[in-house]
C-alpha positions in Angstrom: -43.8 -53.9 19.0 -47.0 -52.7 20.8 -50.1 -52.7 18.6 -53.5 -51.2 19.4 -56.7 -53.1 18.8 -57.5 -53.0 15.0 -60.8 -51.1 15.6 -58.9 -48.2 17.4 -56.3 -47.6 14.7 -56.9 -44.7 12.3 -56.4 -44.8 8.6 -53.7 -42.4 7.7 -53.6 -40.2 4.6 -50.8 -37.8 3.6 -51.6 -35.4 0.8 -48.6 -33.5 -0.6 -48.4 -30.5 -2.9 -45.1 -30.1 -4.7 -43.1 -26.9 -4.0 -45.5 -24.9 -1.7 -44.5 -22.4 0.9 -46.6 -21.6 4.0 -47.8 -18.1 3.1 -49.6 -19.4 0.0 -52.9 -20.7 1.5 -55.8 -18.4 2.4 -56.2 -19.7 6.0 -52.6 -18.5 6.7 -53.7 -14.9 6.1 -53.0 -14.7 2.4 -55.9 -12.5 1.1 -54.8 -12.8 -2.6 -55.0 -16.5 -3.2 -58.2 -18.5 -3.6 -58.1 -21.8 -1.6 -61.7 -22.3 -0.3 -61.4 -26.0 0.2 -58.1 -25.9 2.1 -59.5 -23.0 4.2 -62.7 -25.0 5.0 -60.4 -28.0 5.9 -58.5 -25.8 8.3 -61.8 -24.8 9.9 -62.6 -28.5 10.4 -59.3 -29.3 11.9 -55.9 -28.1 12.9 -53.6 -25.6 11.3 -49.9 -26.1 12.1 -48.2 -22.7 12.0 -44.7 -23.9 12.4 -44.3 -27.0 10.2 -40.8 -27.2 8.6 -39.2 -29.6 6.3 -35.6 -30.4 7.1 -34.5 -30.3 3.4 -35.6 -27.7 0.8 -35.9 -30.1 -2.1 -38.3 -32.9 -3.1 -36.2 -36.0 -2.8 -34.5 -35.4 0.6 -37.6 -33.8 2.1 -39.7 -36.7 1.2 -37.0 -39.1 2.6 -37.3 -37.3 5.9 -41.1 -37.8 6.0 -40.8 -41.5 5.1 -37.9 -42.3 7.5 -38.2 -39.9 10.5 -34.5 -39.2 10.0 -32.5 -36.4 8.4 -31.5 -36.5 4.8 -27.9 -36.5 5.9 -28.3 -39.6 8.1 -30.1 -41.5 5.3 -27.6 -40.4 2.6 -30.4 -38.8 0.6 -28.7 -35.4 0.1 -27.5 -36.9 -3.2 -30.9 -36.4 -4.7 -30.6 -39.0 -7.5 -29.8 -41.9 -5.2 -32.4 -44.4 -4.0 -33.2 -45.0 -0.4 -31.1 -47.8 0.8 -32.9 -51.1 1.6 -31.4 -51.1 5.0 -33.0 -47.8 6.0 -36.5 -48.4 7.5 -39.5 -46.4 6.6 -42.6 -45.9 8.8 -45.0 -47.4 6.2 -43.1 -50.7 6.5 -43.6 -50.8 10.2 -47.3 -50.1 9.7 -47.5 -52.8 7.1 -45.9 -55.3 9.6 -48.6 -54.4 12.1 -51.5 -55.1 9.7 -51.9 -51.8 7.7 -52.4 -51.8 4.0 -49.9 -49.2 2.6 -49.4 -47.3 -0.6 -48.0 -44.3 -2.5 -49.8 -42.8 -5.5 -50.0 -39.7 -7.6 -46.8 -37.8 -8.6 -43.5 -39.8 -8.3 -42.6 -40.4 -4.7 -38.9 -39.8 -5.5 -37.2 -42.4 -3.3 -36.3 -45.1 -5.8 -33.6 -42.9 -7.4 -33.2 -41.5 -10.8 -34.2 -44.6 -12.6 -37.0 -43.5 -14.8 -35.6 -40.7 -17.0 -31.9 -41.2 -16.3 -29.1 -42.1 -18.7 -28.8 -45.6 -20.0 -25.8 -46.0 -17.7 -27.9 -45.0 -14.7 -30.7 -47.4 -15.7 -28.2 -50.2 -16.2 -26.8 -49.7 -12.7 -30.2 -49.7 -11.1 -31.2 -52.9 -13.0 -28.0 -54.8 -12.3 -28.1 -54.0 -8.5 -31.9 -54.2 -7.9 -31.8 -50.7 -6.3 -35.6 -50.0 -6.6 -37.1 -51.0 -3.2 -40.6 -49.4 -2.8 -42.5 -52.1 -4.6 -41.1 -54.4 -1.9 -41.7 -52.1 1.0 -45.4 -51.3 0.3 -48.6 -53.1 -0.8 -49.5 -50.5 -3.5 -47.1 -48.3 -5.6 -48.5 -46.3 -8.4 -47.1 -43.2 -10.2 -49.4 -40.8 -12.2 -48.7 -41.3 -16.0 -51.2 -38.8 -17.3 -53.9 -41.3 -17.9 -55.4 -41.5 -14.4 -55.8 -38.4 -12.3 -54.3 -38.1 -8.9 -57.7 -38.2 -7.0 -58.8 -41.2 -9.1 -55.6 -43.0 -8.1 -56.7 -42.5 -4.5 -60.1 -44.1 -5.4 -58.2 -47.1 -7.0 -56.2 -47.5 -3.8 -59.3 -47.4 -1.6 -61.0 -50.0 -3.7 -58.1 -52.4 -3.2 -57.9 -52.0 0.6 -59.1 -55.3 2.2 -62.3 -55.1 4.2 -61.8 -53.7 7.8 -58.1 -53.3 7.3 -56.6 -50.0 8.4 -54.6 -48.2 5.6 -51.9 -45.6 4.9 -51.6 -43.7 1.7 -49.2 -40.9 0.6 -50.9 -39.1 -2.3 -48.7 -36.6 -4.2 -49.8 -33.9 -6.5 -47.8 -32.1 -9.2 -49.1 -28.7 -8.4 -47.6 -26.1 -8.0 -44.3 -27.6 -9.4 -42.7 -25.9 -12.3 -43.2 -25.4 -15.2 -46.2 -23.4 -14.3 -49.3 -23.6 -16.5 -50.6 -20.7 -18.5 -54.3 -21.7 -18.1 -54.4 -23.7 -14.8 -57.8 -22.3 -13.8 -60.7 -20.6 -15.7 -60.5 -17.4 -13.7 -56.8 -16.7 -13.1 -55.4 -14.5 -10.4 -54.7 -10.9 -11.4 -50.9 -10.3 -11.3 -51.4 -6.6 -10.5 -53.6 -7.5 -7.4 -51.0 -9.6 -5.7 -49.0 -8.4 -2.7 -45.3 -9.3 -2.9 -43.0 -9.8 0.1 -40.1 -7.5 0.7 -37.5 -10.0 -0.6 -39.0 -10.2 -4.0 -38.4 -7.5 -6.7 -41.6 -6.0 -8.0 -41.5 -6.5 -11.8 -44.1 -7.5 -14.4 -42.5 -10.9 -14.9 -42.3 -11.6 -11.2 -46.0 -10.7 -10.8 -47.1 -12.8 -13.7 -45.0 -15.7 -12.3 -46.6 -15.5 -8.9 -50.1 -15.3 -10.4 -49.5 -18.6 -12.3 -48.1 -20.1 -9.2 -51.3 -19.1 -7.3 -53.4 -20.5 -10.1 -51.8 -23.9 -9.8 -52.4 -23.9 -6.0 -56.0 -23.0 -6.8 -56.2 -25.9 -9.2 -54.9 -28.3 -6.5 -57.5 -26.8 -4.1 -60.3 -27.9 -6.4 -58.8 -31.4 -6.5 -58.4 -31.4 -2.8 -62.1 -30.5 -2.4 -63.0 -33.5 -4.6 -60.8 -35.7 -2.6 -62.4 -34.8 0.7 -65.9 -35.2 -0.8 -65.0 -38.8 -1.8 -63.8 -39.6 1.8 -66.9 -38.1 3.2 -69.2 -39.9 0.9 -67.5 -43.2 1.8 -67.9 -42.2 5.5 -64.1 -42.4 6.1 -63.4 -39.1 7.8 -64.1 -40.2 11.3 -61.6 -43.1 11.0 -59.1 -41.2 8.9 -56.3 -38.8 10.0 -55.7 -36.5 7.0 -52.5 -34.5 6.8 -52.1 -31.9 4.0 -48.7 -30.3 3.6 -46.2 -29.0 1.1 -43.3 -31.3 0.4 -40.9 -28.3 0.5 -40.9 -24.6 -0.3 -42.0 -22.9 -3.5 -39.7 -22.6 -6.5 -39.6 -18.9 -6.2 -36.8 -16.5 -5.2 -35.3 -17.5 -1.8 -37.6 -20.5 -1.7 -36.9 -24.0 -2.9 -33.3 -25.1 -2.7 -32.5 -22.5 0.0 -32.6 -22.7 3.8 -34.5 -19.4 4.1 -38.1 -19.5 5.5 -39.7 -19.9 2.0 -37.5 -23.0 1.3 -38.4 -24.8 4.6 -41.6 -23.4 6.1 -44.6 -25.3 4.6 -48.4 -25.3 5.1 -49.7 -28.2 7.1 -53.3 -28.8 8.0 -54.8 -31.8 9.7 -58.3 -33.2 10.1 -59.4 -36.2 12.2 -63.2 -36.0 12.9 -64.0 -36.7 16.6 -60.4 -36.3 17.7 -58.9 -33.1 16.5 -60.8 -30.0 17.7 -62.2 -28.0 14.7 -60.7 -24.6 14.2 -57.6 -25.3 16.3 -54.1 -24.1 15.6 -50.6 -24.7 17.0 -47.4 -22.7 16.8 -45.3 -25.6 18.2 -42.1 -26.1 16.2 -42.6 -29.3 14.3 -40.6 -30.9 11.3 -41.1 -33.4 8.6 -39.0 -35.9 10.6 -41.7 -35.9 13.3 -44.5 -37.3 11.0 -43.2 -40.9 11.1 -43.1 -41.3 14.9 -46.4 -39.5 15.2 -48.2 -41.7 12.8 -46.6 -44.8 14.3 -47.6 -43.8 17.9 -51.2 -43.2 16.8 -51.2 -46.8 15.3 -49.7 -48.3 18.4 -46.4 -49.1 16.7 -43.1 -48.4 18.1 -40.7 -46.4 15.9 -37.6 -47.9 14.6 -34.5 -47.2 16.8 -33.0 -45.1 14.0 -35.9 -42.7 13.8 -35.1 -39.5 15.8 -38.2 -37.5 15.0 -40.4 -36.3 17.9 -44.0 -37.5 18.0 -46.7 -34.8 18.3 -49.5 -37.2 18.8 -50.4 -35.5 22.0 -51.1 -32.2 20.2 -53.7 -34.1 18.0 -55.4 -35.4 21.1 -55.7 -31.9 22.6 -53.0 -32.6 25.2 -50.1 -30.4 26.2 -47.3 -30.3 23.6 -44.4 -27.8 23.5 -42.7 -28.8 20.3 -39.0 -28.6 19.5 -36.6 -26.0 20.8 -34.7 -26.2 17.5 -34.0 -28.3 14.4 -31.4 -28.6 11.7 -31.8 -28.8 7.9 -29.5 -29.6 5.0 -29.2 -28.7 1.3 -27.5 -31.1 -1.1 -27.4 -31.8 -4.8 -30.4 -30.9 -6.9 -31.6 -32.4 -10.0 -29.3 -34.5 -12.3 -27.0 -32.0 -13.9 -23.4 -31.4 -13.6 -22.5 -29.0 -10.7 -22.4 -25.8 -12.8 -23.8 -23.5 -10.0 -25.7 -23.6 -6.7 -29.0 -24.3 -8.4 -27.5 -27.8 -9.1 -25.2 -28.2 -6.2 -24.9 -26.7 -2.7 -24.0 -27.9 0.8 -25.5 -25.4 3.1 -26.7 -26.3 6.5 -28.8 -24.5 9.1 -30.2 -24.5 12.6 -33.4 -22.8 13.5 -34.8 -22.1 17.0 -38.2 -20.6 17.7 -36.7 -17.1 17.2 -33.3 -17.4 15.4 -31.7 -19.0 12.4 -28.1 -19.6 11.5 -27.2 -20.6 8.0 -23.8 -22.1 7.2 -22.6 -21.9 3.6 -19.5 -24.0 3.2 -19.5 -23.2 -0.5 -19.6 -19.4 0.2 -17.5 -18.6 -2.8 -20.4 -19.6 -5.2 -23.0 -17.0 -5.9 -26.7 -17.6 -5.5 -28.7 -19.3 -8.3 -32.4 -20.1 -7.9 -33.5 -23.7 -8.3 -35.8 -24.4 -11.2 -35.7 -20.7 -12.2 -32.2 -19.8 -13.5 -33.2 -20.4 -17.2 -36.5 -18.4 -17.0 -37.0 -15.0 -18.7 -37.8 -13.7 -15.2 -34.3 -14.4 -13.9 -32.7 -13.2 -17.1 -34.6 -9.9 -16.7 -33.4 -9.5 -13.2 -29.9 -10.1 -14.2 -30.0 -7.4 -16.9 -31.6 -5.0 -14.5 -28.8 -5.6 -12.0 -26.1 -5.2 -14.7 -27.6 -2.0 -16.0 -28.0 -0.5 -12.5 -31.9 -0.6 -12.7 -32.4 -3.2 -9.8 -32.8 -1.7 -6.4 -29.6 -2.2 -4.2 -31.4 -4.6 -1.8 -32.1 -7.1 -4.6 -28.6 -6.8 -6.1 -27.2 -7.7 -2.7 -29.6 -10.6 -2.1 -29.4 -12.2 -5.6 -26.3 -11.0 -7.4 -23.5 -10.6 -4.8 -20.4 -12.3 -6.3 -20.2 -14.6 -3.2 -22.3 -15.4 -0.1 -21.4 -14.9 3.5 -20.1 -18.1 5.1 -22.5 -17.6 8.0 -25.9 -15.9 8.2 -27.8 -15.1 11.4 -31.3 -13.8 11.4 -33.7 -12.7 14.2 -36.9 -14.0 12.7 -39.0 -12.3 15.3 -37.9 -8.8 14.2 -36.7 -9.7 10.6 -39.1 -12.4 9.2 -37.8 -11.7 5.7 -34.2 -12.6 6.6 -32.7 -9.3 5.2 -30.4 -8.3 8.1 -27.5 -10.6 8.6 -26.5 -10.3 12.3 -23.2 -12.3 12.1 -20.3 -10.6 13.8 -22.3 -8.0 15.7 -21.2 -8.0 19.4 -24.7 -7.9 20.8 -25.5 -11.1 19.0 -22.3 -13.0 19.6 -23.8 -15.2 22.3 -26.7 -16.5 20.2 -24.3 -16.9 17.2 -22.0 -19.1 19.1 -24.8 -21.0 20.7 -26.3 -21.8 17.3 -22.9 -22.7 15.8 -22.5 -25.1 18.7 -25.9 -26.7 18.2 -25.2 -27.2 14.4 -21.7 -28.5 15.1 -23.1 -31.2 17.4 -25.9 -32.1 15.0 -23.4 -32.5 12.1 -21.1 -34.7 14.2 -24.0 -37.0 15.4 -25.5 -37.2 11.9 -22.1 -38.2 10.5 -22.2 -35.2 8.1 -19.6 -35.2 5.4 -19.5 -31.3 5.2 -16.7 -29.5 7.1 -17.9 -28.5 10.6 -18.9 -24.9 11.3 -16.4 -24.6 14.3 -12.8 -25.1 13.4 -10.8 -27.1 16.1 -7.4 -26.6 14.7 -5.8 -25.3 11.5 -2.3 -26.8 11.1 -1.5 -24.3 8.3 -1.7 -21.3 10.7 1.1 -20.3 13.1 0.4 -21.1 16.7 
């Protein structure tokens, strides 16, 4: 293991919002949302325009950040399962090299469903010692309502031994559902918000978006306080700060889906004296790439299992092309029985710089939005569909009796992913190419889902 001199190693801070898609920060061109602190942070550092998570849900997405591996490879598509002790995390390797390491704020999600689970679940966890993060890290804290998230960061900083480099993942609840009615004193006006093409324009949808924006604005104020504390402690020159969403927003075609709003998240980085202020990059980067990047910057070799790609060169102003493509996976969600796709789905996708192919093995099951299917908003849309008052586009997107087994989108010409190109002769070559890439990835990841290219069907005549 190669280690840099202690004085050269940066502190590392990851700040995560919960369920936050990339359009929803002012510096990404959203004129409706108020995020002055995040916008200022972007001016002081680097805006990543193509940061993607490789799972559209909290548990598996956070597992990819911690491990530098896919949620399939780490068996974290199960959502309620703990990260196995045998799977290494990058904070552990930093700790072995002399870093003081911790997680704080909202639950970090990787010790399984052991807190609010059934008595049977809790008993299994206790009998088999399945919780591992108290052993992996120096500091593990979960917000309990008594201590604010920013104050938890202060507690962590006060416990770091003198002159020891540190890593902290600090997670916030905002803008996770349920959305607050009075998150900020001056709420966003629902009627002043511009909605994307894939979202029906109704009063309830507008009010929901406004509350979602309010929670992001509330986080923005917390983020400003957080940065001020680091600046007052004169830590910003020695600290690489990464802000990002843990996965996409819990809105229509967002969280729990492999569409852009489920996977494409905001990501801003600041490292005074290293990252050029006001810079931006459109290199294709994923959550699996964070672990090898942070390890390289600390002079620590990644674990052999980590297959992420380091983008440390980008932070140093050096040439970096990014990925040609990546794959992502959807699995179980929450802890309910598999009554619909909000709770259980097995979709996979491959995304290049221009195209995306989505594979829906459970194509027979209709769409249900994660964290939204019990809301009046969704009930209203269903009634509009049933009574013929919902425009045809939205009836097709949200209420088709079944989904296509494959979806292909040209994201350059169709960023809203509305026109499925599967089966069109002029796109046959890219369709086959992407199916082959996904096929290979699923084999190498030891995926348990049937492969997208059938080799032989013994039930058909030859």
